[in-house]
N, C-alpha and C positions, 0 to 999 in steps of 0.2 A: 205513793208511800214514799218518803222520803229515803236516801241512800245512807240509812242508819246500821247501826247494829243493834240489836234486840236481844240481851240476852236471856229473858223470861219470855217463855212462848204465852202467855197470857198477854204481854204487851204486843209482842203482833198482833196477836187475833185481835185487840182493841183498836191497833190502830188500821190494821186491816175493813174490821166494822164500820169505823168512822169513815173509811174512803169511800165504803162500798154506800152506805146512808146519804154521804155527800154527792155523788154520782148519780145517785136515784132520785131523792130526793131535795135536792137543792141546785144541783147544777143545770142549767139553761142549754138546751142543747140545738144548734142553729138548724139540722138538719129534721129537727121538729119543731120547727117553726118558732125556736126562743120558749119552748116550755121544758119543764120538768120530767122524765120519765114516767114519773108516779103521776102527774098529771093528765097524758097521755093513756097509761095502765087505768085511772079509775074515772076517763072519761069524761074529763074536766077541760080537756085542749080546745074545743071549739067554743064554749063557754068563755074559757080565757081570751081568746082569739076574739069574739064578738066584742066582750066589752073593750076592749084595745082598740080595735076599729071605732066604737062610740069617743072614745076619747080623742083616739085622732080626729074624726069629725068635728068634736067640738072644738079642739084646739085651733082648728084651722078656722073655722067659723069665728070664733074669740080675735084670732092674730088677723084676718082680714079685716073685723071691725076698729081695731085699735089702729090697723094700716091708716083707714080712712079718717079716722079722727085726728091722726097729728097729722095728715095730709092737708088738713084745713088750714 
């Protein structure tokens, strides 16, 4: 929430709802291995981390191939 004055309670409630939604569904938490809180609560954390590991392995392999071709 920003340091603003809200003159109507429904405007403040809207900002609070949006902040909570962002915190739970959109913000990556470093302590949760950079997944959202919703991902952890809904059991998707391990799938996301496994997918990231596969992408990392593929990327490293592609870089090795590229670097070997460039070295010739």
